[in-house]
All heavy atoms as TSV, in Angstrom:
chain	resi	resn	atom	element	x	y	z
A	1	MET	N	N	102.827	122.824	92.098
A	1	MET	CA	C	102.007	122.411	93.198
A	1	MET	C	C	100.543	122.278	92.788
A	1	MET	O	O	99.662	122.498	93.570
A	1	MET	CB	C	102.103	123.445	94.368
A	1	MET	CG	C	103.397	123.424	95.081
A	1	MET	SD	S	102.996	123.825	96.737
A	1	MET	CE	C	104.409	123.372	97.601
A	2	ASP	N	N	100.355	121.893	91.548
A	2	ASP	CA	C	98.991	121.742	91.069
A	2	ASP	C	C	98.336	120.472	91.647
A	2	ASP	O	O	97.128	120.444	91.740
A	2	ASP	CB	C	98.992	121.645	89.550
A	2	ASP	CG	C	99.471	122.911	88.868
A	2	ASP	OD1	O	99.388	123.969	89.512
A	2	ASP	OD2	O	99.955	122.858	87.725
A	3	ASN	N	N	99.097	119.492	92.012
A	3	ASN	CA	C	98.545	118.224	92.406
A	3	ASN	C	C	98.509	117.968	93.911
A	3	ASN	O	O	98.438	116.820	94.344
A	3	ASN	CB	C	99.335	117.090	91.751
A	3	ASN	CG	C	99.256	117.142	90.252
A	3	ASN	OD1	O	98.198	117.512	89.696
A	3	ASN	ND2	N	100.312	116.762	89.515
A	4	ILE	N	N	98.593	119.044	94.677
A	4	ILE	CA	C	98.572	118.910	96.136
A	4	ILE	C	C	97.235	118.314	96.635
A	4	ILE	O	O	97.182	117.623	97.618
A	4	ILE	CB	C	98.888	120.247	96.841
A	4	ILE	CG1	C	99.237	120.038	98.318
A	4	ILE	CG2	C	97.745	121.184	96.750
A	4	ILE	CD1	C	100.651	119.589	98.494
A	5	GLU	N	N	96.151	118.578	95.890
A	5	GLU	CA	C	94.896	118.021	96.271
A	5	GLU	C	C	94.889	116.502	96.161
A	5	GLU	O	O	94.305	115.812	96.978
A	5	GLU	CB	C	93.728	118.579	95.353
A	5	GLU	CG	C	93.567	120.074	95.471
A	5	GLU	CD	C	94.433	120.843	94.477
A	5	GLU	OE1	O	95.024	120.219	93.546
A	5	GLU	OE2	O	94.594	122.041	94.642
A	6	TYR	N	N	95.540	115.974	95.100
A	6	TYR	CA	C	95.623	114.539	94.960
A	6	TYR	C	C	96.497	113.906	96.055
A	6	TYR	O	O	96.195	112.801	96.533
A	6	TYR	CB	C	96.205	114.194	93.578
A	6	TYR	CG	C	95.277	114.576	92.428
A	6	TYR	CD1	C	95.662	115.609	91.560
A	6	TYR	CD2	C	94.028	113.989	92.262
A	6	TYR	CE1	C	94.831	116.000	90.535
A	6	TYR	CE2	C	93.223	114.298	91.240
A	6	TYR	CZ	C	93.593	115.301	90.368
A	6	TYR	OH	O	92.741	115.688	89.354
A	7	LEU	N	N	97.554	114.625	96.438
A	7	LEU	CA	C	98.388	114.113	97.524
A	7	LEU	C	C	97.569	114.057	98.836
A	7	LEU	O	O	97.576	113.006	99.542
A	7	LEU	CB	C	99.587	114.999	97.725
A	7	LEU	CG	C	100.549	114.614	98.849
A	7	LEU	CD1	C	101.224	113.249	98.543
A	7	LEU	CD2	C	101.611	115.688	99.002
A	8	PHE	N	N	96.811	115.067	99.118
A	8	PHE	CA	C	95.986	115.090	100.298
A	8	PHE	C	C	94.927	113.989	100.230
A	8	PHE	O	O	94.699	113.297	101.211
A	8	PHE	CB	C	95.303	116.464	100.456
A	8	PHE	CG	C	94.379	116.500	101.645
A	8	PHE	CD1	C	94.862	116.571	102.907
A	8	PHE	CD2	C	92.998	116.461	101.428
A	8	PHE	CE1	C	94.004	116.580	104.015
A	8	PHE	CE2	C	92.109	116.495	102.525
A	8	PHE	CZ	C	92.622	116.518	103.807
A	9	ALA	N	N	94.296	113.822	99.105
A	9	ALA	CA	C	93.259	112.786	98.898
A	9	ALA	C	C	93.863	111.399	99.093
A	9	ALA	O	O	93.299	110.527	99.744
A	9	ALA	CB	C	92.633	112.902	97.537
A	10	GLY	N	N	95.060	111.212	98.588
A	10	GLY	CA	C	95.784	109.923	98.778
A	10	GLY	C	C	96.008	109.643	100.243
A	10	GLY	O	O	95.815	108.494	100.724
A	11	PHE	N	N	96.527	110.624	100.984
A	11	PHE	CA	C	96.740	110.486	102.404
A	11	PHE	C	C	95.456	110.189	103.135
A	11	PHE	O	O	95.402	109.374	104.051
A	11	PHE	CB	C	97.450	111.651	102.981
A	11	PHE	CG	C	98.937	111.681	102.814
A	11	PHE	CD1	C	99.567	112.750	102.226
A	11	PHE	CD2	C	99.675	110.604	103.262
A	11	PHE	CE1	C	100.936	112.756	102.061
A	11	PHE	CE2	C	101.085	110.619	103.108
A	11	PHE	CZ	C	101.685	111.656	102.499
A	12	ALA	N	N	94.378	110.898	102.801
A	12	ALA	CA	C	93.108	110.714	103.419
A	12	ALA	C	C	92.594	109.314	103.202
A	12	ALA	O	O	92.081	108.651	104.158
A	12	ALA	CB	C	92.067	111.746	102.921
A	13	VAL	N	N	92.697	108.794	102.009
A	13	VAL	CA	C	92.250	107.420	101.685
A	13	VAL	C	C	93.107	106.422	102.453
A	13	VAL	O	O	92.587	105.466	103.062
A	13	VAL	CB	C	92.307	107.150	100.169
A	13	VAL	CG1	C	92.112	105.695	99.894
A	13	VAL	CG2	C	91.266	108.045	99.465
A	14	PHE	N	N	94.388	106.659	102.501
A	14	PHE	CA	C	95.272	105.754	103.253
A	14	PHE	C	C	94.886	105.662	104.715
A	14	PHE	O	O	94.785	104.592	105.256
A	14	PHE	CB	C	96.748	106.190	103.128
A	14	PHE	CG	C	97.658	105.485	104.051
A	14	PHE	CD1	C	98.089	104.199	103.769
A	14	PHE	CD2	C	98.123	106.131	105.196
A	14	PHE	CE1	C	98.949	103.497	104.666
A	14	PHE	CE2	C	98.934	105.443	106.072
A	14	PHE	CZ	C	99.335	104.146	105.775
A	15	TRP	N	N	94.719	106.832	105.348
A	15	TRP	CA	C	94.390	106.819	106.805
A	15	TRP	C	C	93.013	106.243	107.064
A	15	TRP	O	O	92.768	105.556	108.079
A	15	TRP	CB	C	94.537	108.213	107.361
A	15	TRP	CG	C	95.953	108.608	107.578
A	15	TRP	CD1	C	96.636	109.550	106.863
A	15	TRP	CD2	C	96.897	108.051	108.480
A	15	TRP	NE1	N	97.953	109.563	107.289
A	15	TRP	CE2	C	98.136	108.744	108.312
A	15	TRP	CE3	C	96.788	107.114	109.505
A	15	TRP	CZ2	C	99.238	108.395	109.062
A	15	TRP	CZ3	C	97.925	106.811	110.273
A	15	TRP	CH2	C	99.108	107.432	110.061
A	16	ALA	N	N	92.069	106.475	106.142
A	16	ALA	CA	C	90.722	105.895	106.299
A	16	ALA	C	C	90.795	104.380	106.191
A	16	ALA	O	O	90.206	103.658	107.045
A	16	ALA	CB	C	89.788	106.481	105.268
A	17	CYS	N	N	91.544	103.864	105.253
A	17	CYS	CA	C	91.678	102.404	105.086
A	17	CYS	C	C	92.382	101.820	106.284
A	17	CYS	O	O	91.991	100.760	106.806
A	17	CYS	CB	C	92.409	102.083	103.816
A	17	CYS	SG	S	91.455	102.452	102.333
A	18	LEU	N	N	93.412	102.483	106.766
A	18	LEU	CA	C	94.123	101.996	107.961
A	18	LEU	C	C	93.190	101.957	109.180
A	18	LEU	O	O	93.209	100.956	109.929
A	18	LEU	CB	C	95.351	102.870	108.252
A	18	LEU	CG	C	96.212	102.468	109.435
A	18	LEU	CD1	C	96.825	101.083	109.204
A	18	LEU	CD2	C	97.291	103.519	109.688
A	19	PHE	N	N	92.393	102.973	109.330
A	19	PHE	CA	C	91.482	103.012	110.486
A	19	PHE	C	C	90.465	101.865	110.392
A	19	PHE	O	O	90.204	101.177	111.359
A	19	PHE	CB	C	90.761	104.370	110.511
A	19	PHE	CG	C	89.750	104.471	111.619
A	19	PHE	CD1	C	90.157	104.670	112.916
A	19	PHE	CD2	C	88.397	104.389	111.353
A	19	PHE	CE1	C	89.244	104.766	113.947
A	19	PHE	CE2	C	87.451	104.449	112.337
A	19	PHE	CZ	C	87.865	104.676	113.663
A	20	VAL	N	N	89.888	101.668	109.222
A	20	VAL	CA	C	88.935	100.577	109.037
A	20	VAL	C	C	89.591	99.216	109.312
A	20	VAL	O	O	89.028	98.365	110.010
A	20	VAL	CB	C	88.309	100.628	107.601
A	20	VAL	CG1	C	87.520	99.335	107.310
A	20	VAL	CG2	C	87.446	101.845	107.473
A	21	TYR	N	N	90.800	99.037	108.801
A	21	TYR	CA	C	91.543	97.797	109.041
A	21	TYR	C	C	91.751	97.558	110.534
A	21	TYR	O	O	91.555	96.425	111.043
A	21	TYR	CB	C	92.864	97.797	108.296
A	21	TYR	CG	C	93.755	96.648	108.615
A	21	TYR	CD1	C	93.453	95.372	108.166
A	21	TYR	CD2	C	94.866	96.819	109.457
A	21	TYR	CE1	C	94.280	94.281	108.449
A	21	TYR	CE2	C	95.665	95.737	109.753
A	21	TYR	CZ	C	95.374	94.484	109.268
A	21	TYR	OH	O	96.154	93.436	109.582
A	22	LEU	N	N	92.182	98.568	111.221
A	22	LEU	CA	C	92.398	98.447	112.685
A	22	LEU	C	C	91.151	98.138	113.471
A	22	LEU	O	O	91.144	97.340	114.411
A	22	LEU	CB	C	93.098	99.667	113.221
A	22	LEU	CG	C	94.555	99.881	112.745
A	22	LEU	CD1	C	95.096	101.207	113.242
A	22	LEU	CD2	C	95.418	98.724	113.124
A	23	VAL	N	N	90.032	98.720	113.064
A	23	VAL	CA	C	88.759	98.445	113.732
A	23	VAL	C	C	88.354	96.987	113.463
A	23	VAL	O	O	87.947	96.292	114.442
A	23	VAL	CB	C	87.671	99.423	113.226
A	23	VAL	CG1	C	86.266	98.966	113.661
A	23	VAL	CG2	C	87.953	100.840	113.704
A	24	LEU	N	N	88.508	96.504	112.277
A	24	LEU	CA	C	88.178	95.130	111.970
A	24	LEU	C	C	89.110	94.154	112.729
A	24	LEU	O	O	88.680	93.130	113.245
A	24	LEU	CB	C	88.279	94.869	110.478
A	24	LEU	CG	C	87.238	95.564	109.619
A	24	LEU	CD1	C	87.489	95.339	108.139
A	24	LEU	CD2	C	85.791	95.078	109.980
A	25	LEU	N	N	90.349	94.500	112.805
A	25	LEU	CA	C	91.326	93.696	113.513
A	25	LEU	C	C	90.998	93.590	115.003
A	25	LEU	O	O	91.103	92.527	115.612
A	25	LEU	CB	C	92.744	94.241	113.306
A	25	LEU	CG	C	93.910	93.380	113.760
A	25	LEU	CD1	C	93.935	92.086	112.988
A	25	LEU	CD2	C	95.224	94.143	113.517
A	26	GLN	N	N	90.600	94.746	115.571
A	26	GLN	CA	C	90.236	94.768	116.995
A	26	GLN	C	C	88.992	93.885	117.227
A	26	GLN	O	O	88.938	93.182	118.233
A	26	GLN	CB	C	89.894	96.204	117.401
A	26	GLN	CG	C	89.534	96.350	118.885
A	26	GLN	CD	C	90.644	95.965	119.817
A	26	GLN	OE1	O	91.824	96.090	119.449
A	26	GLN	NE2	N	90.315	95.500	120.983
A	27	GLY	N	N	88.067	93.868	116.322
A	27	GLY	CA	C	86.885	92.963	116.445
A	27	GLY	C	C	87.282	91.521	116.408
A	27	GLY	O	O	86.775	90.713	117.207
A	28	ARG	N	N	88.242	91.168	115.582
A	28	ARG	CA	C	88.682	89.772	115.494
A	28	ARG	C	C	89.421	89.426	116.795
A	28	ARG	O	O	89.281	88.276	117.274
A	28	ARG	CB	C	89.595	89.586	114.278
A	28	ARG	CG	C	88.819	89.700	112.977
A	28	ARG	CD	C	89.725	89.581	111.784
A	28	ARG	NE	N	90.207	88.204	111.669
A	28	ARG	CZ	C	91.098	87.811	110.772
A	28	ARG	NH1	N	91.546	88.661	109.904
A	28	ARG	NH2	N	91.468	86.537	110.747
A	29	ILE	N	N	90.228	90.314	117.318
A	29	ILE	CA	C	90.938	90.039	118.561
A	29	ILE	C	C	89.967	89.812	119.698
A	29	ILE	O	O	90.125	88.904	120.480
A	29	ILE	CB	C	91.931	91.176	118.864
A	29	ILE	CG1	C	93.088	91.175	117.859
A	29	ILE	CG2	C	92.432	91.095	120.290
A	29	ILE	CD1	C	94.030	92.377	117.941
A	30	ARG	N	N	88.945	90.647	119.789
A	30	ARG	CA	C	87.931	90.493	120.832
A	30	ARG	C	C	87.197	89.153	120.717
A	30	ARG	O	O	86.954	88.465	121.724
A	30	ARG	CB	C	86.924	91.590	120.806
A	30	ARG	CG	C	87.449	92.899	121.358
A	30	ARG	CD	C	86.402	93.986	121.378
A	30	ARG	NE	N	86.975	95.198	121.838
A	30	ARG	CZ	C	86.433	96.383	121.719
A	30	ARG	NH1	N	85.246	96.493	121.126
A	30	ARG	NH2	N	87.016	97.477	122.146
A	31	ALA	N	N	86.870	88.712	119.503
A	31	ALA	CA	C	86.233	87.459	119.286
A	31	ALA	C	C	87.153	86.322	119.701
A	31	ALA	O	O	86.679	85.373	120.328
A	31	ALA	CB	C	85.834	87.333	117.810
A	32	LEU	N	N	88.409	86.400	119.416
A	32	LEU	CA	C	89.341	85.361	119.786
A	32	LEU	C	C	89.504	85.301	121.295
A	32	LEU	O	O	89.588	84.218	121.908
A	32	LEU	CB	C	90.720	85.597	119.152
A	32	LEU	CG	C	90.800	85.256	117.689
A	32	LEU	CD1	C	92.150	85.676	117.109
A	32	LEU	CD2	C	90.636	83.771	117.471
A	33	GLN	N	N	89.497	86.462	122.003
A	33	GLN	CA	C	89.586	86.502	123.459
A	33	GLN	C	C	88.358	85.839	124.061
A	33	GLN	O	O	88.490	85.081	125.034
A	33	GLN	CB	C	89.748	87.935	123.960
A	33	GLN	CG	C	91.127	88.511	123.701
A	33	GLN	CD	C	91.196	89.987	124.066
A	33	GLN	OE1	O	90.208	90.673	124.132
A	33	GLN	NE2	N	92.427	90.416	124.395
A	34	ARG	N	N	87.182	86.117	123.508
A	34	ARG	CA	C	85.939	85.449	124.024
A	34	ARG	C	C	86.045	83.926	123.852
A	34	ARG	O	O	85.649	83.158	124.701
A	34	ARG	CB	C	84.735	86.052	123.339
A	34	ARG	CG	C	84.346	87.412	123.837
A	34	ARG	CD	C	82.961	87.824	123.333
A	34	ARG	NE	N	82.839	87.761	121.898
A	34	ARG	CZ	C	83.015	88.803	121.107
A	34	ARG	NH1	N	83.310	90.004	121.611
A	34	ARG	NH2	N	82.855	88.690	119.786
A	35	GLU	N	N	86.540	83.542	122.669
A	35	GLU	CA	C	86.651	82.084	122.408
A	35	GLU	C	C	87.615	81.418	123.381
A	35	GLU	O	O	87.386	80.332	123.882
A	35	GLU	CB	C	87.084	81.894	120.961
A	35	GLU	CG	C	87.228	80.431	120.552
A	35	GLU	CD	C	85.907	79.736	120.396
A	35	GLU	OE1	O	84.864	80.388	120.383
A	35	GLU	OE2	O	85.894	78.513	120.340
A	36	ILE	N	N	88.759	82.063	123.638
A	36	ILE	CA	C	89.712	81.506	124.601
A	36	ILE	C	C	89.073	81.443	125.979
A	36	ILE	O	O	89.233	80.383	126.670
A	36	ILE	CB	C	90.973	82.436	124.615
A	36	ILE	CG1	C	91.782	82.231	123.351
A	36	ILE	CG2	C	91.869	82.065	125.841
A	36	ILE	CD1	C	92.912	83.211	123.141
A	37	GLU	N	N	88.369	82.460	126.442
A	37	GLU	CA	C	87.746	82.403	127.723
A	37	GLU	C	C	86.720	81.280	127.833
A	37	GLU	O	O	86.609	80.545	128.796
A	37	GLU	CB	C	87.036	83.713	128.051
A	37	GLU	CG	C	88.037	84.831	128.317
A	37	GLU	CD	C	87.350	86.201	128.419
A	37	GLU	OE1	O	86.137	86.306	128.241
A	37	GLU	OE2	O	88.076	87.182	128.596
A	38	ARG	N	N	85.940	81.098	126.712
A	38	ARG	CA	C	84.941	80.014	126.679
A	38	ARG	C	C	85.642	78.619	126.738
A	38	ARG	O	O	85.199	77.756	127.463
A	38	ARG	CB	C	84.145	80.117	125.386
A	38	ARG	CG	C	82.969	79.136	125.337
A	38	ARG	CD	C	82.182	79.288	124.031
A	38	ARG	NE	N	82.969	78.887	122.914
A	38	ARG	CZ	C	83.116	77.564	122.541
A	38	ARG	NH1	N	82.519	76.636	123.215
A	38	ARG	NH2	N	83.852	77.305	121.479
A	39	LEU	N	N	86.735	78.504	126.009
A	39	LEU	CA	C	87.457	77.237	126.040
A	39	LEU	C	C	88.083	76.937	127.431
A	39	LEU	O	O	88.084	75.809	127.892
A	39	LEU	CB	C	88.509	77.164	124.945
A	39	LEU	CG	C	87.978	77.132	123.529
A	39	LEU	CD1	C	89.148	77.320	122.548
A	39	LEU	CD2	C	87.274	75.836	123.311
A	40	GLU	N	N	88.584	77.990	128.069
A	40	GLU	CA	C	89.128	77.830	129.426
A	40	GLU	C	C	88.042	77.382	130.393
A	40	GLU	O	O	88.292	76.546	131.256
A	40	GLU	CB	C	89.776	79.105	129.932
A	40	GLU	CG	C	91.139	79.403	129.239
A	40	GLU	CD	C	91.703	80.716	129.659
A	40	GLU	OE1	O	91.009	81.582	130.192
A	40	GLU	OE2	O	92.954	80.916	129.394
A	41	GLU	N	N	86.845	77.963	130.275
A	41	GLU	CA	C	85.751	77.562	131.138
A	41	GLU	C	C	85.381	76.119	130.898
A	41	GLU	O	O	85.156	75.342	131.860
A	41	GLU	CB	C	84.525	78.468	130.918
A	41	GLU	CG	C	84.697	79.876	131.427
A	41	GLU	CD	C	83.554	80.785	131.018
A	41	GLU	OE1	O	82.630	80.319	130.396
A	41	GLU	OE2	O	83.662	82.006	131.396
A	42	ARG	N	N	85.339	75.691	129.656
A	42	ARG	CA	C	85.011	74.303	129.337
A	42	ARG	C	C	86.106	73.363	129.882
A	42	ARG	O	O	85.778	72.268	130.378
A	42	ARG	CB	C	84.877	74.098	127.824
A	42	ARG	CG	C	83.611	74.673	127.285
A	42	ARG	CD	C	83.484	74.412	125.802
A	42	ARG	NE	N	83.370	72.969	125.546
A	42	ARG	CZ	C	83.464	72.410	124.336
A	42	ARG	NH1	N	83.684	73.192	123.288
A	42	ARG	NH2	N	83.407	71.093	124.196
A	43	LEU	N	N	87.358	73.802	129.772
A	43	LEU	CA	C	88.419	72.955	130.362
A	43	LEU	C	C	88.319	72.833	131.851
A	43	LEU	O	O	88.505	71.748	132.405
A	43	LEU	CB	C	89.795	73.596	129.976
A	43	LEU	CG	C	91.027	72.830	130.394
A	43	LEU	CD1	C	91.023	71.423	129.756
A	43	LEU	CD2	C	92.276	73.573	129.992
A	44	GLU	N	N	87.976	73.948	132.537
A	44	GLU	CA	C	87.788	73.889	133.999
A	44	GLU	C	C	86.606	72.971	134.366
A	44	GLU	O	O	86.698	72.211	135.319
A	44	GLU	CB	C	87.574	75.276	134.558
A	44	GLU	CG	C	88.791	76.173	134.533
A	44	GLU	CD	C	88.459	77.613	134.894
A	44	GLU	OE1	O	87.328	77.912	135.234
A	44	GLU	OE2	O	89.443	78.425	134.912
A	45	GLU	N	N	85.541	73.068	133.599
A	45	GLU	CA	C	84.363	72.181	133.839
A	45	GLU	C	C	84.767	70.718	133.632
A	45	GLU	O	O	84.342	69.844	134.390
A	45	GLU	CB	C	83.205	72.569	132.924
A	45	GLU	CG	C	82.597	73.912	133.280
A	45	GLU	CD	C	81.586	74.343	132.267
A	45	GLU	OE1	O	81.302	73.600	131.288
A	45	GLU	OE2	O	81.018	75.464	132.408
A	46	ALA	N	N	85.525	70.457	132.612
A	46	ALA	CA	C	85.930	69.089	132.347
A	46	ALA	C	C	86.869	68.533	133.456
A	46	ALA	O	O	86.743	67.400	133.853
A	46	ALA	CB	C	86.650	68.984	130.996
A	47	ASP	N	N	87.743	69.413	133.964
A	47	ASP	CA	C	88.576	69.018	135.051
A	47	ASP	C	C	87.797	68.767	136.312
A	47	ASP	O	O	88.055	67.802	137.037
A	47	ASP	CB	C	89.663	70.078	135.352
A	47	ASP	CG	C	90.806	70.060	134.339
A	47	ASP	OD1	O	90.911	69.068	133.581
A	47	ASP	OD2	O	91.551	71.043	134.295
A	48	ALA	N	N	86.828	69.586	136.564
A	48	ALA	CA	C	86.007	69.434	137.762
A	48	ALA	C	C	85.119	68.158	137.641
A	48	ALA	O	O	84.944	67.443	138.634
A	48	ALA	CB	C	85.103	70.646	137.965
A	49	ALA	N	N	84.655	67.865	136.469
A	49	ALA	CA	C	83.812	66.663	136.258
A	49	ALA	C	C	84.662	65.379	136.381
A	49	ALA	O	O	84.146	64.372	136.888
A	49	ALA	CB	C	83.167	66.731	134.899
A	50	SER	N	N	85.906	65.451	135.989
A	50	SER	CA	C	86.743	64.243	136.074
A	50	SER	C	C	87.306	64.046	137.479
A	50	SER	O	O	87.806	62.994	137.777
A	50	SER	CB	C	87.894	64.322	135.098
A	50	SER	OG	O	88.771	65.370	135.432
A	51	GLY	N	N	87.200	65.064	138.309
A	51	GLY	CA	C	87.636	64.926	139.707
A	51	GLY	C	C	89.132	65.065	139.877
A	51	GLY	O	O	89.680	64.739	140.916
A	52	SER	N	N	89.812	65.575	138.889
A	52	SER	CA	C	91.261	65.670	139.001
A	52	SER	C	C	91.646	66.797	139.955
A	52	SER	O	O	92.698	66.717	140.603
A	52	SER	CB	C	91.884	65.899	137.615
A	52	SER	OG	O	91.505	67.189	137.101
A	53	GLY	N	N	90.861	67.843	139.982
A	53	GLY	CA	C	91.151	68.960	140.899
A	53	GLY	C	C	92.304	69.826	140.498
A	53	GLY	O	O	92.715	70.680	141.217
A	54	SER	N	N	92.921	69.562	139.376
A	54	SER	CA	C	94.050	70.399	138.926
A	54	SER	C	C	93.543	71.672	138.305
A	54	SER	O	O	92.454	71.705	137.739
A	54	SER	CB	C	94.937	69.638	137.972
A	54	SER	OG	O	94.163	69.371	136.762
A	55	THR	N	N	94.332	72.712	138.379
A	55	THR	CA	C	93.950	73.970	137.814
A	55	THR	C	C	94.612	74.063	136.407
A	55	THR	O	O	95.690	73.549	136.216
A	55	THR	CB	C	94.403	75.175	138.647
A	55	THR	OG1	O	95.823	75.067	138.844
A	55	THR	CG2	C	93.722	75.123	140.018
A	56	PRO	N	N	93.905	74.680	135.463
A	56	PRO	CA	C	94.528	74.833	134.123
A	56	PRO	C	C	95.699	75.746	134.145
A	56	PRO	O	O	95.784	76.739	134.889
A	56	PRO	CB	C	93.380	75.432	133.302
A	56	PRO	CG	C	92.424	76.008	134.250
A	56	PRO	CD	C	92.603	75.249	135.576
A	57	ARG	N	N	96.703	75.374	133.393
A	57	ARG	CA	C	97.914	76.170	133.292
A	57	ARG	C	C	97.758	77.210	132.180
A	57	ARG	O	O	97.138	76.972	131.168
A	57	ARG	CB	C	99.096	75.310	132.928
A	57	ARG	CG	C	99.524	74.459	134.174
A	57	ARG	CD	C	100.739	73.635	133.753
A	57	ARG	NE	N	100.240	72.348	133.250
A	57	ARG	CZ	C	100.982	71.520	132.561
A	57	ARG	NH1	N	102.211	71.779	132.315
A	57	ARG	NH2	N	100.477	70.400	132.094
A	58	ARG	N	N	98.394	78.358	132.373
A	58	ARG	CA	C	98.369	79.385	131.349
A	58	ARG	C	C	99.737	79.575	130.790
A	58	ARG	O	O	100.707	79.472	131.342
A	58	ARG	CB	C	97.887	80.734	131.902
A	58	ARG	CG	C	96.475	80.733	132.153
A	58	ARG	CD	C	95.980	82.116	132.479
A	58	ARG	NE	N	94.534	82.073	132.524
A	58	ARG	CZ	C	93.819	83.140	132.498
A	58	ARG	NH1	N	94.346	84.323	132.381
A	58	ARG	NH2	N	92.535	83.073	132.522
């Protein structure tokens, strides 16, 4: 059991990298959600300007 410190260090590095990855992934998801909302608003504005009166489908 001489190398238990290395095992613990490996697990710690793994969990730290996983946490950083998930935080970055969450940021990308939020950015995509904002972009989708912005595009939906532009679509609604385009529909209103054209006078079609239809609502966008989801």
